[in-house]
C-alpha angles and dihedrals in degrees: 000000000000090000091052091051090054091048090049090055092059104029134049104242123170112250091232092062092049091048091051092048092051099041106020094097088059089059095246138092093201127082115273114271119238111247121239117242110281093013114135122229110246120226116237113265093247090055097047115133118246120266111276090221093071125091105270091215095053116117123187123197127184120189127183109222108236128186090259089062096053141080128234090285093057091251124133111266110246089221090059090048090052090053091053092045092051092046094052092045092049092050090051092050092049091050089061098037097043089216139069116300132195130206111256101174146341125217124225114304120202115193109212100183142010122243123226131215112275094032124110124241113214117197125185120187130177137161111260098187140351120218124181102302101342133065137194117235119198117212128195120191126191136159130228126206105214094200099050099024090232119155123197134176116244105180146325121225141180121211130186118218130188122212116228129203127218093277094044095261124133120272124218108238128221114242120261119232112210117217111183128054091251092051092049091052093049091045092052097045093045088080090057093049089051090052090050092052092053093056097040095103093046090053092055093044092050093050092049091049091057095043124090112274094220119090110231114197115218119238113224125181092319091286119148118251118248113233108247089224089071090064095052116124130185124181135166129215128191111222108232129183093265088058093055129084126230090280095059093250122121108271109256091221090054091054090050090050092052090048091051090051096056091041090055091052091051092049091048091054090059099047101026088225139089109277128207121224110235105170143006119210120233108277141179132216108233097196145334132274127203142212108291095033120125112227116207111202120196128185136176135166105255098187139349120213126190098281104005141041135207119225120195116210132178136185124213128181135206130177105223138024097254097040113126100193118078127195117225105232104172146339125203140175119217129192118216134186132190113226126208124220091279093052096254122134114258125222113263132215119254124258125229106210123221115253117266112004092020092059090047091052090047092056093043091053090056090049092048091051090055092048092044092054091048092048095046093045098045103028110029100043125079120269091246090058094058114089117239097248114037116188108255122219137153095264097056098037093105093052095043089051090049091049091048096053097036091052090055093044090050090053091048092052095054113121105210102071111144125202106244104170140002125193122172105310096341119097125190123201131185134204121197118197130156107298098355137079111194129185137197128199120191143170140160116255129190096239134101112263094235092055093047088050092054093048098045096044092063106082091188088076098044094095087066090073108010112073090196091068118080096174143337122205122196103228100170134016099205095181139312092296105035130058133169119218135187105220126194116200130210089220115102121223127225085269088062091243129120115263122237133193138195103214134187110212115198121189127199130182117210114287092205140351112303095028118118129233106256132207111179128189131196136156121259135175121244123188089215092058110043122170112288130214088232093065141037107239109232130184140214120209103192130348140134150115133288117193122193121191110235094176137339091283103025131070139180107230117196129180120202130194132177099209118233119209094263090055098041099091091052091051096048091048090058094042091052091052094245090120136027097200093118094053093044091050092050092048087053088051090055091051090049092052094047092047094051103033092103092047109138092219092055090051091053091051090052092057 
């Protein structure tokens, strides 16, 4: 302002220009108005604080795809996208933790579309749930075409981050309180996804144990197999300051980008074309690397299927040129396809694995493809897209159990439950959505939640209080948390025959304070128990119990059921008040719990 006064004294400058120069940054060309007594000063619009209603951990990133971000086809490099995804997720994690965070793992990522130069990548990341020192961050990626206004989903990912203290030790995280229905669903199911991550290696090992040991090469159109050794790639990268995050460790997204680069080269050597990355298998970071480290990246095609190939890639670090010991940083498995001009996957040549480790990797790739298909089919798709009775086998048991429990937790977290009836202590709620009518019955019972959980999770005792059950036989004890029962119902079908079910029962104890005990039921198909002419095979889509502790000796017990067509008439009759069977059954359930709450066997199960 003083400078302008001096200029004004020597130059003829219009008053309007001086006024704009002095006041323009305040968004006004007129002199500032005097405030009335008690009037608050308003912050400029650009400086306004975010709405308090939003999730405080949510981070939004928008990136314009420039030529420097793309490959030879003008499409966004997947490695660059992974860097942006990891950056947004890390910033979200640090918002919640209030301290530096590092990437621990990333779940499966399926890329649905490619992104072209000139389009905008929109990334939204927010913390779904915080555990002790780790947290799950959910990431949604979409692209926006600025010319047409079109928006399209690219992928959805879940990353696990660990909070680190000043000395590198773990930090105990504060719990996260979900607000919206979507956040409550993600918060609840995050515990199931965490459980699935922990058993991922065991699932692969179990499938390989039951598979034939011999490696059988596929025959395909009489073409000769390409030796896997010809696809081998090894590359080294020097970690420089631009590659490191604000903690001095190599940026996790940068490591993923380097790994994607060498994997793409290996895939290209097999097909002699430019491949497209379609999926990245769930992976874990084993340890950090720092500025000055040399990262050795190795890739090789493990197996080639008809239209896709799996490339294994690993990253190792060492600190100086002559060092002999290398630290294993990360391993990942990436699935590539080669698209023709119409965007359809081309047939690929076969791979001849190297003896020894190459044959092991060849077999493991086939097992991972089976697991990947199970996981994508049962975990990634919507509940309405999963058929009622999914064939159960040893290889998909983890994902069926996940689907069973997460479906019930999703139903529990819905916001639009409406009270339909209330009789004595029993309350009945309904939820109407699209094709489904769901109901919930709840009451408080003077029994410890853990004991109610043990009693209600054993279907062999359900006939003692539920008149609809004639019998329930335990046909397979999958593990401590999952059992398969053959249930015979008292209810007759339209064929005037008793109904029977094959039901997977999945139990879960609370993951943290405030979580309920969960017992989830869904129909499955077992080869040992096919449909019989003596019964009408019926199915249940999603049902089960949630039990919340109200005190040491009192629990809220709630039963949920997503009604299938064969059950719908019975449900609507009770909702309309034309029958009290539901209330009577739940009152019988209360008497059963009270009668057996001192049962010695139940006490032993609680220990």
